[in-house]
N, C-alpha and C positions, 0 to 999 in steps of 0.2 A: 504493499500499500504506499503510495507516495504522498509527499506533503503538498499542501495547496500553494497556490502561487503567492498567497500573502504570507505564509508560513517560511515559505522559500527567502522572501524578500526580508522577513524578519531576521532570520538567521543571517543573511549577507550584512544587514545594517548593524546587527549586534557585533559581526566580526570586523566590520570597518571601524566601529567605535573602539573595539578591543586594540585594533592595529595602531589607531591613532593616539590612545592613550599610552601604549607601550613605546612608541616613538618619543612621546613627551617625557615619559619616565627614563628613557635611555638619554636623553639630553640633560637631564639634571642628577643622573646618576653618579655618585662618588667615583674618582679614579682609584683603581686598584694599584696602578703603577704609572708614575710620572710619563713614561715614555708611551704609555699605550691610551690612546683616545678611545672613547666608548666607540666611536665609528669604525673602529679597525678591530674590534672583537670578532665581527664575522669573518675576516680574513684569517684570524688566529683559529677559528673554529673548522673553516675550510683545509688550511694546512694540516692540522691536526687529524683530520677524518680522512685526508686523502696520502698523506705522506708527502715526499718531495713533489712539488707541482709547480708548473709554469705559472707566472703571473696571468697570462692570458685565459688559462683555465679557471683560476681563482675569479676573475672577473667576470667569465661566463656563469659560473656557479651562482655568484653573487648579483648577476643581472645588472652589472655596473661597469664603467668604462675602464680600460686597460690604464688609462693616465693616472686615475685616481687611484686604482689597486697598486700600481706602481709605486706611487708616492707613499701609499700606506705600507707596503712591504720594505720600502727603502727605510722608512722612519723606525720601523719595527727591528730592522737588521741593525740600524744605529744605536739601538738601545740594547742590543745582544739578544734580542728575542728570537730573532730570525736568522737563519744562516741561508745565503745565496751562493749556489754553485753552478757549475756549467751543467747543461742538460748532458746525460749520458748518450742520449739518441740524436741530440744535434748540440753540438759544442758552440754554435752561435749563440742559442738560448741559455737562461739561467732557470734553474730552478728554486724554490724556495722550501726550506724545512724548519720545524721547531727547533731550538737549541734547549739545552737542559733548562735553562732559565725560562725560556719561553713556556716550555711544558708546566714549570712550576707556576707562573703567572696564569695560565689558562686554568691551572686547578684551583688557584685562588678565585679567579672569576667565575667558575662554575659554583664553587661553594658559597661566594658572597651572593650570586643570583639564586641558588637555591635557598640560602636562609631569607632573602628577601621575599621569595614566593611562599614560602613557609608561614611568614607573616600575613602575607594575603589571604592565603588559605586556611588561616587559623579556625574559622568556624567549620571547616570542610572535616570530614573523616577520611580515612584511606580508600573505602569503598567507592565515596563521591568522585574523589580525584581519580581513581583507576577508572571508573565510569566515562568521566570526561575526556580522559586521555585517549580511551578506546574510542571514543566518537570523533575526536579531533583526528586520530590516526585514519579513521573510516573516510572521514571528509577529504583529508589529504590524498588517500589512496584514490578515491573517487574523482579527485581534480586532476591527479596523475594520468589516471586511465583515460579521461575524457580527452586531455590534451595530447596523449600520444596517439589516441585514435584519430584525431585532428592532423596527424603527421607531424606535430610540434616536435622539433629536435631539443629535448630537454637535457640540461646539464645533469652530470653526476653530483648529487650532493653529497655532503659529507654526513648526512643523517637522514635515515630513511624510516619510515612509521613501522615497517614491520620488522627493522633491525632489532636483534636481542640485546640487551646491555651484558 
């Protein structure tokens, strides 16, 4: 049984609201490390999830332009969080990987974010969180399948809804 047009629109508008609120929260979040702007967090997550990766592939995964991601990777590298090396398959290109300090900072970012979400979800129980996570994964899987059926070339993301921890 499907949802009505109004119900579908309510879901969409609710997701849009949450997206905008998350963006607002991101811009006011405290910095975990002076060298890591919160806008570069996704770069760290992509590198951590894919291993050594080209800047262009990071940009594709994040739906961002290469010049922006290149600046972010260079800034992360200047603070010792990312290492850049020649791409073994094409020496003209470079790949980025996390350093030990980068992995440590990423762990701190994840811990800080989890604590923040624990506060937001203080009135929830584990079952409610698990149900909500399952519904979000289902929505993500449906969107992914829809885009693939339309022939979209989707980037490989460092996180997938069906991925087990």
